[in-house]
Structures are given as C-alpha cells and as structure tokens.
MARDOMAR-479163 format. One record per residue: x, y, z of N, C-alpha, C in turn; residue number from 1. Coordinates in nm, 4 decimals, always signed. Last residue first. Layout:
BEGIN
SITE       n_x       n_y       n_z      ca_x      ca_y      ca_z       c_x       c_y       c_z  num
SITE         X         Y         Z         X         Y         Z         X         Y         Z  NUM
...
***
This chain:
BEGIN
SITE       n_x       n_y       n_z      ca_x      ca_y      ca_z       c_x       c_y       c_z  num
SITE  +15.9102  +17.3912  +14.0353  +15.8663  +17.5207  +13.9846  +15.9334  +17.6374  +14.0539  181
SITE  +16.1573  +17.1445  +13.9620  +16.0726  +17.2110  +14.0612  +16.0330  +17.3483  +14.0082  180
SITE  +16.1440  +16.8936  +13.7148  +16.1979  +17.0183  +13.7672  +16.1000  +17.0789  +13.8678  179
SITE  +16.1769  +16.5421  +13.7387  +16.0939  +16.6617  +13.7202  +16.1602  +16.7835  +13.7808  178
SITE  +16.3202  +16.3162  +13.7954  +16.3688  +16.4025  +13.6895  +16.2846  +16.5277  +13.6676  177
SITE  +16.1899  +16.1722  +13.9887  +16.3215  +16.2265  +14.0221  +16.3666  +16.3301  +13.9205  176
SITE  +15.9664  +16.0774  +13.8628  +15.9487  +16.1822  +13.9629  +16.0818  +16.2495  +13.9966  175
SITE  +16.0531  +15.8665  +13.7121  +16.0219  +15.9916  +13.6446  +16.0108  +16.1071  +13.7429  174
SITE  +16.0696  +15.6461  +13.8696  +16.1935  +15.7191  +13.8468  +16.1688  +15.8509  +13.7757  173
SITE  +15.7989  +15.5687  +13.8647  +15.8647  +15.5939  +13.9920  +15.9909  +15.6770  +13.9716  172
SITE  +15.7279  +15.5279  +13.5886  +15.6731  +15.6413  +13.6634  +15.7455  +15.6705  +13.7947  171
SITE  +16.0133  +15.4489  +13.3760  +15.9023  +15.4085  +13.4633  +15.8555  +15.5255  +13.5492  170
SITE  +16.0650  +15.5899  +13.0630  +16.1121  +15.5885  +13.2013  +15.9943  +15.5478  +13.2883  169
SITE  +16.1429  +15.4871  +12.7352  +16.0390  +15.5093  +12.8355  +16.0983  +15.4953  +12.9747  168
SITE  +16.3890  +15.6588  +12.5407  +16.3355  +15.5393  +12.6072  +16.2339  +15.5769  +12.7149  167
SITE  +16.2833  +15.8889  +12.2857  +16.3707  +15.8539  +12.3964  +16.3098  +15.7339  +12.4677  166
SITE  +16.1043  +15.8884  +12.0819  +16.2375  +15.9400  +12.0536  +16.3352  +15.9066  +12.1666  165
SITE  +15.8696  +15.6598  +11.9743  +15.9340  +15.7193  +12.0903  +16.0736  +15.7641  +12.0517  164
SITE  +15.5851  +15.6665  +11.7890  +15.7299  +15.6559  +11.7800  +15.7895  +15.7282  +11.8999  163
SITE  +15.2952  +15.4717  +11.8076  +15.3636  +15.5938  +11.8516  +15.5136  +15.5703  +11.8423  162
SITE  +15.1133  +15.3299  +11.5417  +15.2132  +15.3144  +11.6477  +15.2797  +15.4465  +11.6816  161
SITE  +14.7659  +15.3762  +11.5117  +14.8979  +15.4053  +11.4576  +15.0013  +15.3950  +11.5681  160
SITE  +14.5356  +15.3449  +11.6544  +14.6024  +15.2240  +11.6061  +14.7403  +15.2522  +11.5495  159
SITE  +14.4071  +15.5793  +11.7137  +14.4990  +15.5263  +11.8150  +14.5760  +15.4047  +11.7646  158
SITE  +14.2422  +15.6138  +11.4979  +14.3471  +15.7128  +11.5209  +14.4508  +15.6565  +11.6182  157
SITE  +14.0703  +15.4047  +11.5384  +14.1542  +15.4058  +11.4183  +14.2677  +15.5046  +11.4312  156
SITE  +13.9448  +15.4938  +11.7706  +14.0300  +15.3751  +11.7763  +14.1200  +15.3649  +11.6548  155
SITE  +13.8005  +15.7009  +11.6629  +13.9024  +15.7318  +11.7631  +13.9969  +15.6137  +11.7807  154
SITE  +13.6315  +15.5479  +11.5063  +13.7255  +15.6392  +11.4404  +13.8362  +15.6789  +11.5372  153
SITE  +13.4903  +15.4203  +11.7115  +13.5711  +15.3400  +11.6181  +13.6719  +15.4276  +11.5464  152
SITE  +13.3604  +15.6356  +11.8263  +13.4579  +15.5627  +11.9066  +13.5464  +15.4749  +11.8189  151
SITE  +13.1874  +15.7033  +11.6253  +13.2934  +15.7977  +11.6598  +13.4005  +15.7297  +11.7437  150
SITE  +13.0231  +15.4743  +11.6349  +13.0999  +15.5064  +11.5142  +13.2130  +15.6041  +11.5419  149
SITE  +12.9111  +15.4711  +11.9021  +12.9903  +15.3613  +11.8471  +13.0779  +15.4025  +11.7296  148
SITE  +12.9453  +15.7603  +12.1246  +12.8740  +15.6711  +12.0345  +12.9698  +15.5740  +11.9659  147
SITE  +13.0734  +15.9207  +12.3172  +13.0585  +15.9691  +12.1799  +12.9836  +15.8771  +12.0848  146
SITE  +13.0779  +15.8195  +12.5843  +13.0769  +15.9640  +12.5585  +13.0335  +15.9993  +12.4174  145
SITE  +13.0704  +15.5447  +12.5693  +12.9818  +15.6116  +12.6648  +12.9713  +15.7604  +12.6357  144
SITE  +13.2756  +15.4828  +12.3922  +13.1359  +15.4678  +12.3506  +13.0416  +15.5431  +12.4423  143
SITE  +13.5226  +15.4981  +12.5237  +13.4808  +15.6090  +12.4375  +13.3324  +15.6022  +12.4003  142
SITE  +13.5296  +15.2563  +12.6590  +13.5460  +15.3788  +12.7354  +13.4968  +15.4994  +12.6540  141
SITE  +13.5106  +15.0784  +12.4500  +13.3964  +15.0896  +12.5406  +13.4083  +15.2100  +12.6332  140
SITE  +13.7670  +15.1247  +12.3307  +13.6431  +15.1464  +12.2569  +13.5261  +15.1664  +12.3516  139
SITE  +13.9445  +15.0437  +12.5294  +13.9436  +15.1841  +12.4888  +13.8133  +15.2179  +12.4149  138
SITE  +13.8862  +14.7697  +12.5331  +13.8655  +14.8507  +12.6532  +13.8570  +14.9988  +12.6183  137
SITE  +13.9588  +14.7025  +12.2676  +13.8221  +14.6805  +12.3140  +13.7935  +14.7650  +12.4378  136
SITE  +14.2299  +14.7653  +12.2616  +14.1381  +14.8371  +12.1732  +13.9932  +14.8211  +12.2181  135
SITE  +14.3461  +14.5834  +12.4250  +14.3440  +14.7216  +12.4703  +14.2424  +14.8003  +12.3892  134
SITE  +14.1621  +14.2740  +12.4408  +14.2564  +14.3659  +12.3785  +14.2415  +14.5054  +12.4382  133
SITE  +13.9843  +14.0689  +12.5228  +14.1032  +14.0984  +12.5999  +14.2038  +14.1920  +12.5347  132
SITE  +13.8540  +13.9431  +12.2158  +13.8501  +13.9495  +12.3622  +13.9860  +13.9871  +12.4199  131
SITE  +13.7614  +14.1267  +11.9299  +13.8538  +14.0314  +11.9902  +13.8593  +14.0512  +12.1417  130
SITE  +13.6112  +14.3365  +11.8418  +13.5426  +14.2092  +11.8595  +13.6310  +14.1059  +11.9290  129
SITE  +13.7988  +14.5320  +11.8090  +13.7006  +14.5493  +11.9161  +13.6289  +14.4181  +11.9437  128
SITE  +13.9304  +14.4426  +11.5845  +14.0035  +14.4474  +11.7110  +13.9079  +14.4609  +11.8292  127
SITE  +13.7301  +14.4731  +11.3882  +13.7829  +14.3406  +11.4192  +13.8551  +14.3368  +11.5530  126
SITE  +13.7007  +14.7480  +11.3916  +13.5862  +14.6647  +11.4270  +13.6316  +14.5242  +11.4626  125
SITE  +13.9595  +14.8137  +11.3029  +13.9151  +14.8521  +11.4376  +13.7946  +14.7706  +11.4815  124
SITE  +13.9581  +14.7216  +11.0419  +14.0496  +14.6593  +11.1382  +14.0088  +14.6930  +11.2811  123
SITE  +13.7725  +14.9014  +10.9357  +13.7427  +14.7584  +10.9359  +13.8313  +14.6846  +11.0366  122
SITE  +13.9171  +15.1375  +10.9653  +13.7895  +15.1223  +11.0359  +13.7515  +14.9748  +11.0446  121
SITE  +14.1345  +15.0858  +10.7956  +14.1561  +15.1076  +10.9384  +14.0277  +15.0887  +11.0194  120
SITE  +14.0084  +15.0610  +10.5461  +14.0836  +14.9479  +10.6005  +14.1048  +14.9633  +10.7504  119
SITE  +13.8990  +15.3195  +10.5172  +13.8121  +15.2017  +10.5230  +13.8813  +15.0807  +10.5825  118
SITE  +14.1381  +15.4698  +10.5100  +14.0388  +15.4932  +10.6144  +13.9466  +15.3725  +10.6296  117
SITE  +14.2529  +15.3731  +10.2752  +14.3208  +15.3512  +10.4032  +14.2242  +15.3701  +10.5193  116
SITE  +14.0624  +15.4623  +10.0947  +14.0931  +15.3198  +10.1023  +14.1613  +15.2873  +10.2336  115
SITE  +14.0536  +15.7434  +10.1218  +13.9354  +15.6634  +10.1552  +13.9646  +15.5142  +10.1689  114
SITE  +14.2573  +15.9678  +10.2686  +14.2662  +15.8535  +10.1800  +14.1504  +15.7581  +10.2115  113
SITE  +14.0400  +16.2315  +10.3694  +14.1722  +16.1733  +10.3548  +14.1682  +16.0612  +10.2528  112
SITE  +13.8818  +16.4867  +10.5306  +13.8846  +16.4067  +10.4093  +14.0263  +16.3570  +10.3914  111
SITE  +13.8350  +16.4557  +10.8867  +13.8923  +16.5177  +10.7676  +13.8749  +16.4272  +10.6469  110
SITE  +13.5161  +16.4090  +11.0485  +13.6574  +16.3791  +11.0291  +13.7040  +16.4436  +10.8996  109
SITE  +13.3032  +16.6268  +11.2389  +13.3264  +16.5045  +11.1648  +13.4758  +16.4773  +11.1551  108
SITE  +13.1988  +16.8790  +11.3560  +13.3150  +16.8710  +11.2693  +13.3262  +16.7439  +11.1861  107
SITE  +12.9421  +17.0884  +11.3950  +12.9685  +16.9447  +11.3992  +13.0827  +16.9137  +11.3038  106
SITE  +13.0874  +17.3981  +11.5149  +12.9946  +17.3201  +11.4316  +13.0274  +17.1722  +11.4478  105
SITE  +13.1072  +17.6215  +11.7737  +13.1664  +17.5011  +11.7187  +13.0606  +17.4236  +11.6422  104
SITE  +13.1331  +17.9707  +11.7602  +13.0485  +17.8533  +11.7781  +13.1137  +17.7352  +11.7090  103
SITE  +13.2788  +18.1937  +11.7002  +13.2896  +18.1418  +11.8349  +13.2041  +18.0205  +11.8621  102
SITE  +13.2380  +18.2258  +11.4301  +13.1779  +18.3219  +11.5224  +13.1761  +18.2681  +11.6648  101
SITE  +13.3122  +17.8972  +11.3814  +13.2676  +18.0174  +11.3138  +13.1941  +18.1040  +11.4152  100
SITE  +13.5120  +17.6136  +11.3385  +13.4641  +17.7173  +11.4285  +13.4244  +17.8393  +11.3471   99
SITE  +13.5896  +17.3056  +11.2985  +13.5092  +17.4022  +11.2243  +13.4492  +17.5007  +11.3246   98
SITE  +13.8258  +17.0585  +11.2561  +13.7856  +17.1708  +11.3399  +13.7089  +17.2715  +11.2543   97
SITE  +13.8137  +16.7075  +11.2450  +13.8167  +16.8342  +11.1736  +13.7683  +16.9430  +11.2668   96
SITE  +14.0218  +16.4541  +11.3769  +13.8998  +16.5331  +11.3859  +13.9166  +16.6668  +11.3156   95
SITE  +14.1778  +16.2186  +11.1580  +14.1896  +16.3317  +11.2507  +14.0568  +16.4056  +11.2592   94
SITE  +14.1697  +16.0306  +10.9646  +14.1088  +15.9945  +11.0922  +14.1242  +16.1039  +11.1967   93
SITE  +14.2912  +16.0520  +10.7166  +14.1588  +16.1088  +10.7335  +14.0925  +16.0713  +10.8635   92
SITE  +14.5483  +15.9912  +10.6440  +14.4495  +15.8831  +10.6380  +14.3076  +15.9349  +10.6548   91
SITE  +14.6728  +16.2322  +10.6949  +14.6663  +16.1850  +10.5573  +14.5626  +16.0739  +10.5405   90
SITE  +14.6508  +16.2410  +10.9725  +14.5865  +16.3436  +10.8923  +14.5700  +16.2969  +10.7485   89
SITE  +14.8077  +16.0215  +11.0435  +14.6657  +16.0250  +11.0812  +14.5900  +16.1262  +10.9965   88
SITE  +15.0548  +16.1135  +10.9432  +14.9942  +15.9916  +10.8900  +14.8452  +15.9866  +10.9217   87
SITE  +15.0992  +16.3307  +11.1067  +15.0819  +16.3512  +10.9623  +15.0178  +16.2298  +10.8970   86
SITE  +15.1261  +16.1975  +11.3510  +15.0186  +16.2946  +11.3309  +14.9936  +16.3208  +11.1830   85
SITE  +15.3572  +16.0374  +11.3233  +15.2263  +15.9761  +11.3426  +15.1116  +16.0724  +11.3124   84
SITE  +15.5768  +16.1737  +11.0678  +15.5411  +16.1313  +11.2025  +15.3981  +16.0795  +11.2057   83
SITE  +15.6693  +16.1367  +10.7767  +15.7364  +16.2032  +10.8875  +15.6994  +16.1497  +11.0235   82
SITE  +15.6009  +16.0426  +10.5299  +15.5009  +16.1178  +10.6055  +15.5596  +16.1847  +10.7293   81
SITE  +15.8191  +15.9070  +10.4335  +15.7656  +16.0155  +10.3509  +15.6619  +16.0991  +10.4249   80
SITE  +15.8679  +15.7040  +10.6235  +15.9571  +15.8193  +10.6136  +15.8960  +15.9354  +10.5352   79
SITE  +15.7477  +15.4687  +10.6796  +15.6683  +15.5902  +10.6994  +15.7511  +15.7159  +10.6800   78
SITE  +15.7727  +15.1937  +10.4512  +15.8339  +15.2822  +10.5509  +15.7517  +15.4102  +10.5606   77
SITE  +15.6090  +15.0590  +10.2683  +15.6796  +14.9819  +10.3710  +15.7444  +15.0680  +10.4791   76
SITE  +15.2886  +15.2292  +10.2336  +15.4211  +15.1903  +10.1881  +15.4941  +15.1173  +10.2995   75
SITE  +15.0241  +15.3077  +10.2559  +15.1268  +15.3780  +10.3328  +15.2651  +15.3515  +10.2763   74
SITE  +14.8885  +15.1453  +10.0670  +14.8589  +15.2875  +10.0778  +14.9677  +15.3653  +10.1512   73
SITE  +14.9912  +14.8851  +10.0897  +14.9864  +14.9497   +9.9580  +14.9669  +15.1003   +9.9699   72
SITE  +14.9600  +14.8331  +10.3618  +15.0939  +14.8330  +10.3043  +15.0961  +14.9032  +10.1686   71
SITE  +14.6807  +14.8430  +10.3785  +14.7622  +14.9357  +10.4574  +14.9019  +14.9468  +10.3985   70
SITE  +14.6136  +14.6302  +10.2043  +14.5677  +14.7666  +10.1756  +14.6538  +14.8684  +10.2505   69
SITE  +14.7322  +14.4128  +10.3350  +14.7746  +14.4466  +10.1991  +14.7336  +14.5896  +10.1632   68
SITE  +14.5898  +14.4118  +10.5744  +14.7343  +14.4364  +10.5771  +14.7855  +14.4751  +10.4390   67
SITE  +14.3365  +14.3464  +10.4736  +14.3578  +14.4752  +10.5391  +14.5061  +14.5105  +10.5449   66
SITE  +14.3893  +14.0884  +10.3784  +14.3443  +14.1928  +10.2857  +14.3682  +14.3308  +10.3461   65
SITE  +14.4756  +13.9490  +10.6172  +14.5572  +13.9585  +10.4961  +14.5162  +14.0746  +10.4063   64
SITE  +14.3814  +14.1461  +10.9092  +14.3978  +14.0196  +10.8373  +14.4695  +14.0478  +10.7065   63
SITE  +14.3682  +14.2981  +11.2136  +14.4252  +14.3116  +11.0792  +14.4461  +14.1719  +11.0220   62
SITE  +14.2863  +14.2475  +11.4721  +14.1883  +14.2998  +11.3784  +14.2391  +14.3115  +11.2359   61
SITE  +14.5964  +14.3142  +11.6294  +14.4605  +14.2601  +11.6405  +14.3654  +14.3280  +11.5423   60
SITE  +14.8923  +14.2666  +11.4435  +14.8039  +14.3649  +11.5063  +14.6630  +14.3059  +11.5148   59
SITE  +15.0259  +14.0852  +11.2900  +15.0269  +14.0631  +11.4344  +14.9356  +14.1599  +11.5089   58
SITE  +15.0212  +14.1723  +11.0310  +14.9284  +14.0650  +11.0669  +14.9263  +14.0373  +11.2169   57
SITE  +15.2325  +14.3491  +11.0197  +15.0963  +14.4037  +11.0233  +14.9951  +14.2982  +11.0648   56
SITE  +15.4417  +14.1651  +11.0007  +15.4297  +14.2493  +11.1213  +15.2904  +14.3087  +11.1324   55
SITE  +15.3990  +14.0645  +10.7445  +15.3818  +13.9759  +10.8595  +15.3724  +14.0532  +10.9907   54
SITE  +15.4614  +14.2963  +10.5984  +15.3278  +14.2368  +10.5881  +15.3011  +14.1466  +10.7081   53
SITE  +15.7307  +14.3269  +10.6548  +15.6365  +14.4295  +10.6992  +15.4933  +14.3766  +10.6994   52
SITE  +15.8221  +14.0877  +10.5292  +15.8484  +14.1127  +10.6709  +15.7508  +14.2156  +10.7265   51
SITE  +15.7472  +14.1139  +10.2584  +15.6878  +14.0087  +10.3403  +15.7070  +14.0344  +10.4905   50
SITE  +15.7931  +14.2698  +10.0362  +15.7659  +14.3362  +10.1643  +15.7056  +14.2379  +10.2638   49
SITE  +15.8102  +14.1095   +9.8116  +15.9306  +14.1800   +9.8578  +15.9147  +14.2454   +9.9948   48
SITE  +15.5285  +14.0131   +9.8060  +15.6409  +13.9261   +9.8394  +15.7688  +14.0010   +9.8804   47
SITE  +15.3311  +14.1738   +9.7073  +15.3631  +14.1862   +9.8492  +15.4897  +14.1085   +9.8856   46
SITE  +15.3025  +14.0929   +9.4429  +15.3497  +14.2290   +9.4702  +15.3934  +14.2466   +9.6153   45
SITE  +15.1988  +13.8336   +9.4763  +15.3295  +13.8523   +9.4114  +15.3862  +13.9905   +9.4412   44
SITE  +14.9527  +13.8916   +9.5944  +15.0502  +13.8114   +9.6692  +15.1898  +13.8254   +9.6087   43
SITE  +14.8330  +14.0290   +9.3813  +14.8609  +14.1000   +9.5067  +14.9644  +14.0239   +9.5886   42
SITE  +14.8112  +13.8153   +9.1986  +14.8900  +13.9341   +9.1642  +14.9276  +14.0133   +9.2890   41
SITE  +14.6378  +13.6452   +9.3364  +14.7744  +13.5992   +9.3085  +14.8644  +13.7165   +9.2711   40
SITE  +14.4116  +13.8126   +9.3393  +14.4726  +13.7685   +9.4647  +14.6147  +13.7179   +9.4433   39
SITE  +14.3534  +13.8359   +9.0654  +14.3972  +13.9533   +9.1401  +14.4630  +13.9162   +9.2728   38
SITE  +14.2753  +13.5699   +9.0141  +14.3876  +13.6297   +8.9419  +14.4420  +13.7499   +9.0167   37
SITE  +14.0508  +13.5476   +9.1828  +14.1677  +13.4615   +9.2046  +14.2915  +13.5175   +9.1355   36
SITE  +13.8867  +13.7357   +9.0568  +13.9272  +13.7571   +9.1956  +14.0501  +13.6724   +9.2272   35
SITE  +13.8464  +13.6092   +8.8111  +13.9175  +13.7372   +8.8165  +13.9663  +13.7688   +8.9582   34
SITE  +13.6974  +13.3854   +8.8931  +13.8279  +13.3672   +8.8304  +13.9111  +13.4944   +8.8334   33
SITE  +13.4684  +13.5173   +8.9835  +13.5478  +13.4392   +9.0784  +13.6867  +13.4117   +9.0229   32
SITE  +13.3777  +13.6229   +8.7390  +13.4244  +13.7137   +8.8449  +13.5059  +13.6395   +8.9514   31
SITE  +13.3048  +13.3840   +8.6055  +13.4067  +13.4734   +8.5494  +13.4647  +13.5647   +8.6578   30
SITE  +13.1009  +13.2882   +8.7735  +13.2216  +13.2084   +8.7510  +13.3350  +13.2950   +8.6967   29
SITE  +12.9161  +13.4999   +8.7457  +12.9712  +13.4674   +8.8770  +13.1002  +13.3870   +8.8617   28
SITE  +12.8562  +13.4760   +8.4719  +12.9182  +13.5983   +8.5223  +12.9828  +13.5747   +8.6594   27
SITE  +12.7291  +13.2274   +8.4682  +12.8554  +13.2455   +8.3935  +12.9292  +13.3698   +8.4419   26
SITE  +12.5046  +13.2935   +8.6250  +12.5976  +13.1907   +8.6716  +12.7318  +13.2020   +8.5987   25
SITE  +12.3792  +13.4830   +8.4613  +12.4266  +13.5227   +8.5936  +12.5276  +13.4216   +8.6475   24
SITE  +12.3139  +13.3194   +8.2424  +12.4044  +13.4333   +8.2253  +12.4631  +13.4779   +8.3596   23
SITE  +12.1342  +13.1418   +8.3644  +12.2597  +13.0913   +8.3054  +12.3604  +13.2033   +8.2861   22
SITE  +11.9318  +13.3236   +8.4339  +12.0025  +13.2520   +8.5398  +12.1338  +13.1952   +8.4873   21
SITE  +11.8479  +13.4040   +8.1773  +11.9030  +13.5024   +8.2702  +11.9812  +13.4358   +8.3834   20
SITE  +11.7496  +13.1616   +8.0808  +11.8612  +13.2269   +8.0128  +11.9278  +13.3278   +8.1059   19
SITE  +11.5336  +13.1167   +8.2546  +11.6454  +13.0215   +8.2516  +11.7692  +13.0833   +8.1867   18
SITE  +11.3690  +13.3328   +8.1886  +11.4255  +13.3265   +8.3225  +11.5435  +13.2295   +8.3283   17
SITE  +11.2996  +13.2574   +7.9238  +11.3726  +13.3828   +7.9487  +11.4383  +13.3816   +8.0865   16
SITE  +11.1510  +13.0222   +7.9563  +11.2836  +13.0169   +7.8930  +11.3655  +13.1437   +7.9203   15
SITE  +10.9991  +13.0172   +8.2860  +10.9949  +13.0212   +8.1405  +11.1374  +13.0266   +8.0859   14
SITE  +10.9665  +12.7860   +8.5504  +11.0265  +12.9061   +8.4930  +11.0103  +12.9002   +8.3426   13
SITE  +10.8728  +12.6353   +8.8340  +10.8222  +12.6610   +8.6993  +10.8790  +12.7936   +8.6501   12
SITE  +11.1086  +12.4393   +9.0113  +11.0325  +12.5628   +8.9962  +10.9888  +12.5785   +8.8518   11
SITE  +11.2746  +12.2194   +9.0165  +11.1328  +12.1984   +9.0424  +11.0483  +12.3233   +9.0296   10
SITE  +11.5527  +12.3925   +9.1197  +11.5025  +12.2642   +9.0707  +11.3562  +12.2471   +9.1115    9
SITE  +11.6755  +12.6114   +9.2240  +11.5653  +12.6359   +9.1306  +11.5070  +12.5076   +9.0740    8
SITE  +11.8722  +12.5018   +9.3883  +11.7744  +12.5947   +9.4448  +11.6546  +12.6137   +9.3526    7
SITE  +12.0326  +12.3504   +9.2209  +11.9545  +12.2819   +9.3238  +11.8456  +12.3722   +9.3807    6
SITE  +12.1453  +12.5553   +9.0674  +12.0631  +12.4536   +9.0014  +11.9759  +12.3804   +9.1030    5
SITE  +12.2881  +12.6879   +9.2676  +12.1816  +12.7585   +9.1963  +12.0889  +12.6583   +9.1302    4
SITE  +12.4704  +12.4930   +9.3384  +12.3775  +12.5433   +9.4395  +12.2592  +12.6144   +9.3743    3
SITE  +12.6161  +12.4611   +9.1049  +12.5308  +12.3502   +9.1478  +12.4314  +12.3947   +9.2545    2
SITE  +12.7477  +12.7078   +9.1020  +12.6575  +12.6740   +8.9930  +12.5630  +12.5615   +9.0358    1
***
C-alpha cells in the first residue's frame, strides 16, 4: 500500500482514479491475507506426510509449492498407479502416438493431470538452471535434437524415480551373466 502511495504521489488524478486505486489496494490486501490462510492450511495438511515432503525437497528444482502439488496429486505412495510408466502416462508426460495411413503426425504429449504436469515442468526448468546436475546435461543433450520445450518434457518424464526389482550389477560382472547365443 505504501509503495502505491509513493508511486502516485504528486500525480494529478481525479477523484474517480483515486477511488479505483483505493479499491485495488484493498483487494490486494485481501488477496494477500487469503494466500496466507491457504498456505497455513496446506502446511497443516502436509504435516502427516512430512517425511515424503522432505524427500521431495531433495530433488533438484523442487521447492515447497512444487513438492506440495506433487504430493497432493500423486499421494504419499505410488501403489495405486503401479509403476513408473503408468505414473508418467497419468501425469501426461508420455509422448502420444498418432499414425494414420503409415504417416506419423505431430504427436505432442498425452492429456493428463494438468496440475501435476505443470508442477513437473516447473521443477524441470529449476533443475536445468541448477549447475552440475544430471538433468542439465540430459536437457542440453536433448535440446540439439528436439528443441527446448520438448527437451523439458522429456526431462519431466525422466524425473520419475525408476524402481529396481533386482539389485544393480556393475558392468564388469554383468558380462559373466550373459547367455551365449
């Protein structure tokens, strides 16, 4: 409110303009109060899932609001979706396939959960801006082929953690376990 008063100090305004500015200032104050109320409500709702929330905050590019959106849309456990591919499909970051008469059309991405998609894309932009992350290297590798926006969507698809059913075997010992043709 004081910034607005200082900005318009000395300007010639009629009474109607002053009334409109006062109304806008009251609306801004009201909306700021509502935002604070909603932030405290979200913090109260997240409290039972604090461990999962804190784990999401360790991912590069994910901050408090993004972590809250991801936790609200996916839930604390991924059991209802089953695996990573179903989660990607539900979020809408999977590439859509559109073939007709043997010709491939411009597919884009699937329609999915718009709030989760927006949160993932925002987190990807944040991860790409951070120095020394795997996401930044992967992003610039994809940019050369597909452009910035498609590379970000590909990064959103890669952000989901892969679930391993068996322990990882180092490449040197993997050679021993391969079958001969």
